[in-house]
mmCIF file of the N, C-alpha and C atoms, coordinates in Angstrom:
data_MODEL
# 
_entry.id   MODEL 
# 
loop_
_atom_site.group_PDB 
_atom_site.id 
_atom_site.type_symbol 
_atom_site.label_atom_id 
_atom_site.label_alt_id 
_atom_site.label_comp_id 
_atom_site.label_asym_id 
_atom_site.label_entity_id 
_atom_site.label_seq_id 
_atom_site.pdbx_PDB_ins_code 
_atom_site.Cartn_x 
_atom_site.Cartn_y 
_atom_site.Cartn_z 
_atom_site.occupancy 
_atom_site.B_iso_or_equiv 
_atom_site.pdbx_formal_charge 
_atom_site.auth_seq_id 
_atom_site.auth_comp_id 
_atom_site.auth_asym_id 
_atom_site.auth_atom_id 
_atom_site.pdbx_PDB_model_num 
ATOM 1   N N  . MET A 1 1  ? -4.478  6.588   -17.705 1.00 0.00 ? 1  MET A N  1 
ATOM 2   C CA . MET A 1 1  ? -5.586  6.462   -16.788 1.00 0.00 ? 1  MET A CA 1 
ATOM 3   C C  . MET A 1 1  ? -5.922  5.011   -16.478 1.00 0.00 ? 1  MET A C  1 
ATOM 4   N N  . LYS A 1 2  ? -5.091  4.086   -16.888 1.00 0.00 ? 2  LYS A N  1 
ATOM 5   C CA . LYS A 1 2  ? -5.328  2.679   -16.560 1.00 0.00 ? 2  LYS A CA 1 
ATOM 6   C C  . LYS A 1 2  ? -5.034  2.391   -15.111 1.00 0.00 ? 2  LYS A C  1 
ATOM 7   N N  . VAL A 1 3  ? -4.277  3.261   -14.449 1.00 0.00 ? 3  VAL A N  1 
ATOM 8   C CA . VAL A 1 3  ? -3.899  3.041   -13.062 1.00 0.00 ? 3  VAL A CA 1 
ATOM 9   C C  . VAL A 1 3  ? -5.050  3.386   -12.121 1.00 0.00 ? 3  VAL A C  1 
ATOM 10  N N  . ALA A 1 4  ? -5.894  4.346   -12.483 1.00 0.00 ? 4  ALA A N  1 
ATOM 11  C CA . ALA A 1 4  ? -6.976  4.793   -11.606 1.00 0.00 ? 4  ALA A CA 1 
ATOM 12  C C  . ALA A 1 4  ? -7.933  3.654   -11.228 1.00 0.00 ? 4  ALA A C  1 
ATOM 13  N N  . PRO A 1 5  ? -8.401  2.812   -12.165 1.00 0.00 ? 5  PRO A N  1 
ATOM 14  C CA . PRO A 1 5  ? -9.276  1.708   -11.754 1.00 0.00 ? 5  PRO A CA 1 
ATOM 15  C C  . PRO A 1 5  ? -8.576  0.711   -10.837 1.00 0.00 ? 5  PRO A C  1 
ATOM 16  N N  . LEU A 1 6  ? -7.289  0.491   -11.046 1.00 0.00 ? 6  LEU A N  1 
ATOM 17  C CA . LEU A 1 6  ? -6.535  -0.422  -10.186 1.00 0.00 ? 6  LEU A CA 1 
ATOM 18  C C  . LEU A 1 6  ? -6.469  0.119   -8.763  1.00 0.00 ? 6  LEU A C  1 
ATOM 19  N N  . ILE A 1 7  ? -6.131  1.389   -8.627  1.00 0.00 ? 7  ILE A N  1 
ATOM 20  C CA . ILE A 1 7  ? -6.032  1.997   -7.305  1.00 0.00 ? 7  ILE A CA 1 
ATOM 21  C C  . ILE A 1 7  ? -7.405  2.010   -6.626  1.00 0.00 ? 7  ILE A C  1 
ATOM 22  N N  . PHE A 1 8  ? -8.441  2.332   -7.380  1.00 0.00 ? 8  PHE A N  1 
ATOM 23  C CA . PHE A 1 8  ? -9.791  2.339   -6.822  1.00 0.00 ? 8  PHE A CA 1 
ATOM 24  C C  . PHE A 1 8  ? -10.193 0.959   -6.321  1.00 0.00 ? 8  PHE A C  1 
ATOM 25  N N  . SER A 1 9  ? -9.889  -0.069  -7.076  1.00 0.00 ? 9  SER A N  1 
ATOM 26  C CA . SER A 1 9  ? -10.264 -1.424  -6.658  1.00 0.00 ? 9  SER A CA 1 
ATOM 27  C C  . SER A 1 9  ? -9.476  -1.850  -5.423  1.00 0.00 ? 9  SER A C  1 
ATOM 28  N N  . MET A 1 10 ? -8.219  -1.438  -5.298  1.00 0.00 ? 10 MET A N  1 
ATOM 29  C CA . MET A 1 10 ? -7.442  -1.774  -4.111  1.00 0.00 ? 10 MET A CA 1 
ATOM 30  C C  . MET A 1 10 ? -8.004  -1.064  -2.884  1.00 0.00 ? 10 MET A C  1 
ATOM 31  N N  . LEU A 1 11 ? -8.368  0.213   -3.032  1.00 0.00 ? 11 LEU A N  1 
ATOM 32  C CA . LEU A 1 11 ? -8.934  0.941   -1.907  1.00 0.00 ? 11 LEU A CA 1 
ATOM 33  C C  . LEU A 1 11 ? -10.290 0.385   -1.512  1.00 0.00 ? 11 LEU A C  1 
ATOM 34  N N  . LEU A 1 12 ? -11.094 0.009   -2.468  1.00 0.00 ? 12 LEU A N  1 
ATOM 35  C CA . LEU A 1 12 ? -12.398 -0.554  -2.190  1.00 0.00 ? 12 LEU A CA 1 
ATOM 36  C C  . LEU A 1 12 ? -12.256 -1.881  -1.442  1.00 0.00 ? 12 LEU A C  1 
ATOM 37  N N  . GLY A 1 13 ? -11.309 -2.688  -1.839  1.00 0.00 ? 13 GLY A N  1 
ATOM 38  C CA . GLY A 1 13 ? -11.097 -3.970  -1.183  1.00 0.00 ? 13 GLY A CA 1 
ATOM 39  C C  . GLY A 1 13 ? -10.627 -3.839  0.253   1.00 0.00 ? 13 GLY A C  1 
ATOM 40  N N  . THR A 1 14 ? -9.859  -2.807  0.566   1.00 0.00 ? 14 THR A N  1 
ATOM 41  C CA . THR A 1 14 ? -9.351  -2.653  1.919   1.00 0.00 ? 14 THR A CA 1 
ATOM 42  C C  . THR A 1 14 ? -10.381 -2.043  2.852   1.00 0.00 ? 14 THR A C  1 
ATOM 43  N N  . THR A 1 15 ? -11.424 -1.390  2.323   1.00 0.00 ? 15 THR A N  1 
ATOM 44  C CA . THR A 1 15 ? -12.419 -0.776  3.190   1.00 0.00 ? 15 THR A CA 1 
ATOM 45  C C  . THR A 1 15 ? -13.545 -1.737  3.530   1.00 0.00 ? 15 THR A C  1 
ATOM 46  N N  . LEU A 1 16 ? -13.583 -2.909  2.948   1.00 0.00 ? 16 LEU A N  1 
ATOM 47  C CA . LEU A 1 16 ? -14.660 -3.852  3.178   1.00 0.00 ? 16 LEU A CA 1 
ATOM 48  C C  . LEU A 1 16 ? -14.293 -4.886  4.244   1.00 0.00 ? 16 LEU A C  1 
ATOM 49  N N  . THR A 1 17 ? -13.687 -4.431  5.333   1.00 0.00 ? 17 THR A N  1 
ATOM 50  C CA . THR A 1 17 ? -13.317 -5.326  6.416   1.00 0.00 ? 17 THR A CA 1 
ATOM 51  C C  . THR A 1 17 ? -14.104 -4.961  7.669   1.00 0.00 ? 17 THR A C  1 
ATOM 52  N N  . ALA A 1 18 ? -14.250 -5.887  8.569   1.00 0.00 ? 18 ALA A N  1 
ATOM 53  C CA . ALA A 1 18 ? -14.983 -5.639  9.812   1.00 0.00 ? 18 ALA A CA 1 
ATOM 54  C C  . ALA A 1 18 ? -14.255 -6.305  10.964  1.00 0.00 ? 18 ALA A C  1 
ATOM 55  N N  . GLN A 1 19 ? -14.602 -5.921  12.160  1.00 0.00 ? 19 GLN A N  1 
ATOM 56  C CA . GLN A 1 19 ? -14.009 -6.496  13.356  1.00 0.00 ? 19 GLN A CA 1 
ATOM 57  C C  . GLN A 1 19 ? -15.009 -7.411  14.029  1.00 0.00 ? 19 GLN A C  1 
ATOM 58  N N  . ILE A 1 20 ? -14.504 -8.438  14.658  1.00 0.00 ? 20 ILE A N  1 
ATOM 59  C CA . ILE A 1 20 ? -15.340 -9.351  15.422  1.00 0.00 ? 20 ILE A CA 1 
ATOM 60  C C  . ILE A 1 20 ? -15.503 -8.759  16.823  1.00 0.00 ? 20 ILE A C  1 
ATOM 61  N N  . SER A 1 21 ? -16.720 -8.754  17.337  1.00 0.00 ? 21 SER A N  1 
ATOM 62  C CA . SER A 1 21 ? -16.977 -8.118  18.627  1.00 0.00 ? 21 SER A CA 1 
ATOM 63  C C  . SER A 1 21 ? -16.413 -8.911  19.804  1.00 0.00 ? 21 SER A C  1 
ATOM 64  N N  . SER A 1 22 ? -16.323 -10.216 19.704  1.00 0.00 ? 22 SER A N  1 
ATOM 65  C CA . SER A 1 22 ? -15.788 -11.014 20.807  1.00 0.00 ? 22 SER A CA 1 
ATOM 66  C C  . SER A 1 22 ? -14.297 -11.269 20.600  1.00 0.00 ? 22 SER A C  1 
ATOM 67  N N  . GLU A 1 23 ? -13.601 -11.478 21.712  1.00 0.00 ? 23 GLU A N  1 
ATOM 68  C CA . GLU A 1 23 ? -12.174 -11.764 21.619  1.00 0.00 ? 23 GLU A CA 1 
ATOM 69  C C  . GLU A 1 23 ? -11.977 -13.187 21.111  1.00 0.00 ? 23 GLU A C  1 
ATOM 70  N N  . SER A 1 24 ? -10.946 -13.368 20.332  1.00 0.00 ? 24 SER A N  1 
ATOM 71  C CA . SER A 1 24 ? -10.674 -14.677 19.762  1.00 0.00 ? 24 SER A CA 1 
ATOM 72  C C  . SER A 1 24 ? -9.217  -15.029 20.001  1.00 0.00 ? 24 SER A C  1 
ATOM 73  N N  . THR A 1 25 ? -8.940  -16.311 20.193  1.00 0.00 ? 25 THR A N  1 
ATOM 74  C CA . THR A 1 25 ? -7.567  -16.756 20.376  1.00 0.00 ? 25 THR A CA 1 
ATOM 75  C C  . THR A 1 25 ? -6.952  -17.169 19.041  1.00 0.00 ? 25 THR A C  1 
ATOM 76  N N  . ALA A 1 26 ? -7.717  -17.082 17.961  1.00 0.00 ? 26 ALA A N  1 
ATOM 77  C CA . ALA A 1 26 ? -7.214  -17.444 16.637  1.00 0.00 ? 26 ALA A CA 1 
ATOM 78  C C  . ALA A 1 26 ? -6.309  -16.334 16.110  1.00 0.00 ? 26 ALA A C  1 
ATOM 79  N N  . TYR A 1 27 ? -5.606  -16.641 15.040  1.00 0.00 ? 27 TYR A N  1 
ATOM 80  C CA . TYR A 1 27 ? -4.749  -15.652 14.405  1.00 0.00 ? 27 TYR A CA 1 
ATOM 81  C C  . TYR A 1 27 ? -5.577  -14.514 13.836  1.00 0.00 ? 27 TYR A C  1 
ATOM 82  N N  . SER A 1 28 ? -5.057  -13.336 13.929  1.00 0.00 ? 28 SER A N  1 
ATOM 83  C CA . SER A 1 28 ? -5.689  -12.172 13.321  1.00 0.00 ? 28 SER A CA 1 
ATOM 84  C C  . SER A 1 28 ? -4.857  -11.809 12.095  1.00 0.00 ? 28 SER A C  1 
ATOM 85  N N  . ARG A 1 29 ? -5.379  -12.034 10.916  1.00 0.00 ? 29 ARG A N  1 
ATOM 86  C CA . ARG A 1 29 ? -4.640  -11.788 9.675   1.00 0.00 ? 29 ARG A CA 1 
ATOM 87  C C  . ARG A 1 29 ? -4.996  -10.426 9.098   1.00 0.00 ? 29 ARG A C  1 
ATOM 88  N N  . PHE A 1 30 ? -4.033  -9.826  8.413   1.00 0.00 ? 30 PHE A N  1 
ATOM 89  C CA . PHE A 1 30 ? -4.293  -8.544  7.776   1.00 0.00 ? 30 PHE A CA 1 
ATOM 90  C C  . PHE A 1 30 ? -3.632  -8.484  6.413   1.00 0.00 ? 30 PHE A C  1 
ATOM 91  N N  . PHE A 1 31 ? -4.169  -7.636  5.555   1.00 0.00 ? 31 PHE A N  1 
ATOM 92  C CA . PHE A 1 31 ? -3.658  -7.401  4.210   1.00 0.00 ? 31 PHE A CA 1 
ATOM 93  C C  . PHE A 1 31 ? -3.753  -5.908  3.946   1.00 0.00 ? 31 PHE A C  1 
ATOM 94  N N  . THR A 1 32 ? -2.634  -5.282  3.599   1.00 0.00 ? 32 THR A N  1 
ATOM 95  C CA . THR A 1 32 ? -2.640  -3.859  3.301   1.00 0.00 ? 32 THR A CA 1 
ATOM 96  C C  . THR A 1 32 ? -1.913  -3.609  1.990   1.00 0.00 ? 32 THR A C  1 
ATOM 97  N N  . THR A 1 33 ? -2.233  -2.501  1.370   1.00 0.00 ? 33 THR A N  1 
ATOM 98  C CA . THR A 1 33 ? -1.567  -2.100  0.138   1.00 0.00 ? 33 THR A CA 1 
ATOM 99  C C  . THR A 1 33 ? -1.058  -0.671  0.295   1.00 0.00 ? 33 THR A C  1 
ATOM 100 N N  . GLU A 1 34 ? -0.014  -0.361  -0.444  1.00 0.00 ? 34 GLU A N  1 
ATOM 101 C CA . GLU A 1 34 ? 0.531   0.983   -0.490  1.00 0.00 ? 34 GLU A CA 1 
ATOM 102 C C  . GLU A 1 34 ? 0.801   1.332   -1.946  1.00 0.00 ? 34 GLU A C  1 
ATOM 103 N N  . ALA A 1 35 ? 0.484   2.549   -2.339  1.00 0.00 ? 35 ALA A N  1 
ATOM 104 C CA . ALA A 1 35 ? 0.826   3.054   -3.657  1.00 0.00 ? 35 ALA A CA 1 
ATOM 105 C C  . ALA A 1 35 ? 1.578   4.364   -3.460  1.00 0.00 ? 35 ALA A C  1 
ATOM 106 N N  . LEU A 1 36 ? 2.792   4.428   -3.966  1.00 0.00 ? 36 LEU A N  1 
ATOM 107 C CA . LEU A 1 36 ? 3.657   5.591   -3.772  1.00 0.00 ? 36 LEU A CA 1 
ATOM 108 C C  . LEU A 1 36 ? 4.083   6.146   -5.127  1.00 0.00 ? 36 LEU A C  1 
ATOM 109 N N  . ALA A 1 37 ? 4.196   7.452   -5.211  1.00 0.00 ? 37 ALA A N  1 
ATOM 110 C CA . ALA A 1 37 ? 4.703   8.104   -6.423  1.00 0.00 ? 37 ALA A CA 1 
ATOM 111 C C  . ALA A 1 37 ? 5.445   9.358   -6.008  1.00 0.00 ? 37 ALA A C  1 
ATOM 112 N N  . GLY A 1 38 ? 6.523   9.653   -6.695  1.00 0.00 ? 38 GLY A N  1 
ATOM 113 C CA . GLY A 1 38 ? 7.288   10.847  -6.358  1.00 0.00 ? 38 GLY A CA 1 
ATOM 114 C C  . GLY A 1 38 ? 8.495   10.996  -7.251  1.00 0.00 ? 38 GLY A C  1 
ATOM 115 N N  . ILE A 1 39 ? 9.242   12.058  -7.024  1.00 0.00 ? 39 ILE A N  1 
ATOM 116 C CA . ILE A 1 39 ? 10.439  12.332  -7.809  1.00 0.00 ? 39 ILE A CA 1 
ATOM 117 C C  . ILE A 1 39 ? 11.579  12.646  -6.841  1.00 0.00 ? 39 ILE A C  1 
ATOM 118 N N  . THR A 1 40 ? 12.775  12.226  -7.196  1.00 0.00 ? 40 THR A N  1 
ATOM 119 C CA . THR A 1 40 ? 13.953  12.477  -6.385  1.00 0.00 ? 40 THR A CA 1 
ATOM 120 C C  . THR A 1 40 ? 14.442  13.896  -6.631  1.00 0.00 ? 40 THR A C  1 
ATOM 121 N N  . ALA A 1 41 ? 14.689  14.631  -5.559  1.00 0.00 ? 41 ALA A N  1 
ATOM 122 C CA . ALA A 1 41 ? 15.195  15.998  -5.678  1.00 0.00 ? 41 ALA A CA 1 
ATOM 123 C C  . ALA A 1 41 ? 16.673  15.968  -6.084  1.00 0.00 ? 41 ALA A C  1 
ATOM 124 N N  . GLU A 1 42 ? 17.118  17.032  -6.735  1.00 0.00 ? 42 GLU A N  1 
ATOM 125 C CA . GLU A 1 42 ? 18.518  17.111  -7.155  1.00 0.00 ? 42 GLU A CA 1 
ATOM 126 C C  . GLU A 1 42 ? 19.424  17.293  -5.947  1.00 0.00 ? 42 GLU A C  1 
ATOM 127 N N  . ALA A 1 43 ? 20.497  16.504  -5.888  1.00 0.00 ? 43 ALA A N  1 
ATOM 128 C CA . ALA A 1 43 ? 21.461  16.615  -4.808  1.00 0.00 ? 43 ALA A CA 1 
ATOM 129 C C  . ALA A 1 43 ? 22.574  17.614  -5.156  1.00 0.00 ? 43 ALA A C  1 
ATOM 130 N N  . ASN A 1 44 ? 22.848  17.776  -6.452  1.00 0.00 ? 44 ASN A N  1 
ATOM 131 C CA . ASN A 1 44 ? 23.875  18.703  -6.908  1.00 0.00 ? 44 ASN A CA 1 
ATOM 132 C C  . ASN A 1 44 ? 23.623  19.022  -8.387  1.00 0.00 ? 44 ASN A C  1 
ATOM 133 N N  . GLU A 1 45 ? 24.522  19.805  -9.012  1.00 0.00 ? 45 GLU A N  1 
ATOM 134 C CA . GLU A 1 45 ? 24.324  20.202  -10.410 1.00 0.00 ? 45 GLU A CA 1 
ATOM 135 C C  . GLU A 1 45 ? 24.521  19.050  -11.385 1.00 0.00 ? 45 GLU A C  1 
ATOM 136 N N  . GLY A 1 46 ? 25.330  18.068  -11.065 1.00 0.00 ? 46 GLY A N  1 
ATOM 137 C CA . GLY A 1 46 ? 25.616  16.965  -11.963 1.00 0.00 ? 46 GLY A CA 1 
ATOM 138 C C  . GLY A 1 46 ? 24.685  15.770  -11.772 1.00 0.00 ? 46 GLY A C  1 
ATOM 139 N N  . PHE A 1 47 ? 23.542  15.979  -11.159 1.00 0.00 ? 47 PHE A N  1 
ATOM 140 C CA . PHE A 1 47 ? 22.610  14.885  -10.869 1.00 0.00 ? 47 PHE A CA 1 
ATOM 141 C C  . PHE A 1 47 ? 22.027  14.359  -12.176 1.00 0.00 ? 47 PHE A C  1 
ATOM 142 N N  . PRO A 1 48 ? 21.964  13.037  -12.367 1.00 0.00 ? 48 PRO A N  1 
ATOM 143 C CA . PRO A 1 48 ? 21.460  12.485  -13.638 1.00 0.00 ? 48 PRO A CA 1 
ATOM 144 C C  . PRO A 1 48 ? 19.963  12.759  -13.832 1.00 0.00 ? 48 PRO A C  1 
ATOM 145 N N  . GLU A 1 49 ? 19.533  12.686  -15.082 1.00 0.00 ? 49 GLU A N  1 
ATOM 146 C CA . GLU A 1 49 ? 18.116  12.863  -15.405 1.00 0.00 ? 49 GLU A CA 1 
ATOM 147 C C  . GLU A 1 49 ? 17.306  11.722  -14.805 1.00 0.00 ? 49 GLU A C  1 
ATOM 148 N N  . ARG A 1 50 ? 16.131  12.036  -14.365 1.00 0.00 ? 50 ARG A N  1 
ATOM 149 C CA . ARG A 1 50 ? 15.288  11.009  -13.777 1.00 0.00 ? 50 ARG A CA 1 
ATOM 150 C C  . ARG A 1 50 ? 13.822  11.372  -14.011 1.00 0.00 ? 50 ARG A C  1 
ATOM 151 N N  . GLY A 1 51 ? 12.986  10.394  -13.852 1.00 0.00 ? 51 GLY A N  1 
ATOM 152 C CA . GLY A 1 51 ? 11.555  10.592  -14.023 1.00 0.00 ? 51 GLY A CA 1 
ATOM 153 C C  . GLY A 1 51 ? 10.829  10.305  -12.722 1.00 0.00 ? 51 GLY A C  1 
ATOM 154 N N  . ILE A 1 52 ? 9.542   10.201  -12.824 1.00 0.00 ? 52 ILE A N  1 
ATOM 155 C CA . ILE A 1 52 ? 8.732   9.921   -11.639 1.00 0.00 ? 52 ILE A CA 1 
ATOM 156 C C  . ILE A 1 52 ? 8.912   8.462   -11.229 1.00 0.00 ? 52 ILE A C  1 
ATOM 157 N N  . GLN A 1 53 ? 9.025   8.238   -9.930  1.00 0.00 ? 53 GLN A N  1 
ATOM 158 C CA . GLN A 1 53 ? 9.181   6.898   -9.383  1.00 0.00 ? 53 GLN A CA 1 
ATOM 159 C C  . GLN A 1 53 ? 7.820   6.413   -8.902  1.00 0.00 ? 53 GLN A C  1 
ATOM 160 N N  . LYS A 1 54 ? 7.445   5.192   -9.262  1.00 0.00 ? 54 LYS A N  1 
ATOM 161 C CA . LYS A 1 54 ? 6.150   4.621   -8.868  1.00 0.00 ? 54 LYS A CA 1 
ATOM 162 C C  . LYS A 1 54 ? 6.384   3.260   -8.222  1.00 0.00 ? 54 LYS A C  1 
ATOM 163 N N  . ASN A 1 55 ? 5.711   3.017   -7.105  1.00 0.00 ? 55 ASN A N  1 
ATOM 164 C CA . ASN A 1 55 ? 5.830   1.748   -6.393  1.00 0.00 ? 55 ASN A CA 1 
ATOM 165 C C  . ASN A 1 55 ? 4.471   1.322   -5.878  1.00 0.00 ? 55 ASN A C  1 
ATOM 166 N N  . ILE A 1 56 ? 4.232   0.024   -5.882  1.00 0.00 ? 56 ILE A N  1 
ATOM 167 C CA . ILE A 1 56 ? 3.046   -0.552  -5.256  1.00 0.00 ? 56 ILE A CA 1 
ATOM 168 C C  . ILE A 1 56 ? 3.531   -1.688  -4.360  1.00 0.00 ? 56 ILE A C  1 
ATOM 169 N N  . PHE A 1 57 ? 3.112   -1.663  -3.097  1.00 0.00 ? 57 PHE A N  1 
ATOM 170 C CA . PHE A 1 57 ? 3.500   -2.673  -2.134  1.00 0.00 ? 57 PHE A CA 1 
ATOM 171 C C  . PHE A 1 57 ? 2.259   -3.402  -1.636  1.00 0.00 ? 57 PHE A C  1 
ATOM 172 N N  . PHE A 1 58 ? 2.381   -4.703  -1.439  1.00 0.00 ? 58 PHE A N  1 
ATOM 173 C CA . PHE A 1 58 ? 1.319   -5.530  -0.875  1.00 0.00 ? 58 PHE A CA 1 
ATOM 174 C C  . PHE A 1 58 ? 1.872   -6.191  0.383   1.00 0.00 ? 58 PHE A C  1 
ATOM 175 N N  . HIS A 1 59 ? 1.163   -6.051  1.490   1.00 0.00 ? 59 HIS A N  1 
ATOM 176 C CA . HIS A 1 59 ? 1.610   -6.601  2.761   1.00 0.00 ? 59 HIS A CA 1 
ATOM 177 C C  . HIS A 1 59 ? 0.574   -7.584  3.282   1.00 0.00 ? 59 HIS A C  1 
ATOM 178 N N  . TYR A 1 60 ? 1.062   -8.702  3.768   1.00 0.00 ? 60 TYR A N  1 
ATOM 179 C CA . TYR A 1 60 ? 0.200   -9.696  4.411   1.00 0.00 ? 60 TYR A CA 1 
ATOM 180 C C  . TYR A 1 60 ? 0.873   -10.108 5.721   1.00 0.00 ? 60 TYR A C  1 
ATOM 181 N N  . GLY A 1 61 ? 0.107   -10.200 6.770   1.00 0.00 ? 61 GLY A N  1 
ATOM 182 C CA . GLY A 1 61 ? 0.694   -10.601 8.036   1.00 0.00 ? 61 GLY A CA 1 
ATOM 183 C C  . GLY A 1 61 ? -0.363  -11.098 8.995   1.00 0.00 ? 61 GLY A C  1 
ATOM 184 N N  . SER A 1 62 ? 0.066   -11.440 10.192  1.00 0.00 ? 62 SER A N  1 
ATOM 185 C CA . SER A 1 62 ? -0.874  -11.901 11.212  1.00 0.00 ? 62 SER A CA 1 
ATOM 186 C C  . SER A 1 62 ? -0.382  -11.455 12.588  1.00 0.00 ? 62 SER A C  1 
ATOM 187 N N  . TYR A 1 63 ? -1.338  -11.190 13.463  1.00 0.00 ? 63 TYR A N  1 
ATOM 188 C CA . TYR A 1 63 ? -1.057  -10.850 14.844  1.00 0.00 ? 63 TYR A CA 1 
ATOM 189 C C  . TYR A 1 63 ? -1.405  -12.042 15.719  1.00 0.00 ? 63 TYR A C  1 
ATOM 190 N N  . THR A 1 64 ? -0.585  -12.313 16.690  1.00 0.00 ? 64 THR A N  1 
ATOM 191 C CA . THR A 1 64 ? -0.891  -13.351 17.669  1.00 0.00 ? 64 THR A CA 1 
ATOM 192 C C  . THR A 1 64 ? -0.773  -12.760 19.056  1.00 0.00 ? 64 THR A C  1 
ATOM 193 N N  . ASP A 1 65 ? -1.612  -13.175 19.930  1.00 0.00 ? 65 ASP A N  1 
ATOM 194 C CA . ASP A 1 65 ? -1.585  -12.684 21.329  1.00 0.00 ? 65 ASP A CA 1 
ATOM 195 C C  . ASP A 1 65 ? -0.955  -13.727 22.219  1.00 0.00 ? 65 ASP A C  1 
# 
């Protein structure tokens, strides 16, 4: 259960953003996170043993007009 506070803090941080009402010629920067979990399905009978796959991605970028 150590992962739950981490995921909660990431979601909380991404929801605390706002938009500027006026248009700006400055860079528009963004930061997003992704948390993925899943298991690979068997492709055949000789498929090796595997466990749950977990990934966390952090994205940073900017938009320019």
